C-alpha positions in Angstrom: 12.9 14.2 8.1 9.3 13.2 7.4 8.2 10.2 5.4 5.6 10.7 2.8 3.7 8.6 0.3 2.3 9.8 -3.0 -1.4 9.2 -3.4 -2.9 12.1 -5.2 -1.9 11.2 -8.8 -3.3 7.7 -8.7 -6.9 6.7 -8.5 -7.2 4.3 -5.6 -9.6 1.5 -5.1 -9.8 -0.5 -1.9 -11.9 -3.4 -0.7 -14.4 -2.8 2.0 -12.5 -4.9 4.5 -9.1 -3.2 3.7 -10.8 0.2 4.0 -12.3 -0.5 7.4 -9.2 -2.1 8.9 -6.9 0.6 7.6 -9.2 3.4 8.7 -9.0 2.0 12.3 -5.2 1.5 12.0 -4.6 5.1 10.7 -7.0 6.6 13.3 -5.2 4.8 16.1 -1.8 5.9 14.8 -3.1 9.5 14.6 -4.6 9.3 18.0 -1.4 8.1 19.6 1.2 9.9 17.5 -0.7 12.7 15.9 1.1 14.9 13.4 4.3 13.0 14.1 2.9 10.3 11.9 2.9 11.6 8.3 2.2 8.2 6.8 -1.0 7.8 8.9 -2.0 11.3 7.8 -1.5 10.5 4.2 -3.2 7.1 4.5 -6.2 8.7 6.2 -6.4 11.3 3.4 -6.2 8.5 0.7 -8.9 6.4 2.5 -11.2 9.4 2.5 -11.1 9.8 -1.3 -10.8 6.1 -2.4 -13.4 4.1 -4.2 -14.5 1.2 -2.0 -15.7 -2.1 -3.5 -16.8 -5.4 -2.2 -13.9 -7.9 -1.9 -15.4 -10.2 -4.5 -15.6 -7.2 -6.9 -11.8 -6.4 -6.6 -10.1 -6.3 -9.9 -7.4 -9.0 -10.2 -4.8 -6.2 -11.1 -5.5 -4.3 -7.9 -2.9 -4.2 -5.0 -4.9 -5.1 -1.8 -3.7 -6.0 1.6 -1.6 -9.2 1.7 -1.0 -9.1 -2.0 2.4 -10.3 -3.3 3.5 -7.6 -5.7 6.2 -7.8 -8.4 7.9 -4.4 -8.8 10.4 -3.0 -11.2 12.8 -0.1 -10.5 12.3 2.3 -13.4 15.8 3.6 -13.1 17.6 0.3 -13.6 15.0 -2.3 -14.5 15.7 -4.4 -11.4 12.7 -6.5 -10.4 11.8 -7.6 -6.9 8.7 -8.8 -5.0 7.2 -7.7 -1.8 4.1 -8.6 0.2 2.0 -5.7 1.5 1.0 -6.5 5.1 -0.2 -4.9 8.3 2.5 -3.5 10.7 2.3 -6.4 13.1 3.3 -8.8 10.2 6.0 -6.7 8.7 9.4 -8.4 8.1 11.2 -6.1 5.6 14.2 -8.4 5.4 11.9 -11.1 4.2 10.0 -8.9 1.7 7.0 -8.3 3.9 6.4 -4.6 3.9 4.0 -2.7 6.2 1.3 -0.6 4.7 2.4 2.0 7.3 5.8 2.4 5.6 6.4 4.8 2.7 6.7 1.9 0.1 3.7 0.0 1.5 1.5 3.0 1.7 2.3 4.0 -1.9 1.3 0.5 -3.2 -2.1 0.3 -1.5 -4.8 0.5 -4.2 -2.4 0.8 -7.1 -2.9 -1.3 -10.2 -0.6 -3.4 -12.4 1.2 -1.0 -14.8 1.1 2.0 -12.5 4.2 3.7 -11.1 4.2 4.5 -7.4 6.4 6.9 -5.6 7.5 7.4 -2.1 10.1 9.3 0.1 11.8 7.4 2.9 12.3 8.9 6.4 15.9 9.7 5.4 14.6 11.8 2.5 15.5 9.3 -0.3 13.0 9.3 -3.2 11.9 6.0 -4.6 9.7 4.8 -7.4 8.6 1.4 -8.8 6.3 0.1 -11.5 3.8 -2.5 -10.5 4.7 -5.3 -12.9 2.4 -8.1 -11.7 0.5 -9.5 -8.8 2.0 -12.8 -7.9 -0.8 -13.3 -5.3 -4.0 -11.4 -4.4 -6.2 -12.8 -1.6 -9.4 -11.7 -3.3 -8.4 -13.4 -6.7 -7.7 -16.5 -4.7 -11.2 -16.4 -3.1 -9.8 -15.3 0.3 -12.1 -12.5 1.2 -11.5 -12.3 4.9 -7.7 -12.4 5.0 
């Protein structure tokens, strides 16, 4: 089964730094794994059509890399928080989710109030509403994180 991430229905905005780093990450994944990496393919497509802004111009409601995001399951109202991180920093059991995972990829560039959707490698569909940003590096003045 292939993992996918839903990007096409949401307008995505990325910071210049996130865009550059993620472009390199996706390109490397595609070079080493090719079509066997559907997340990298979807991420590359999303990067190609995203609006790119300077880090200091990032809206405080925008999910950027290293943001701590509060999510709500629309099916049952359960709330939980995760941190969107790079693959090397991912610790899913501690709530640190890779941008190269279906959940992480669907969150990148989303805004508070939006519903994001994904499908796991096992074929399970998921969705969550972005309720709040508990932390965003750019809002905290951390432009190089």
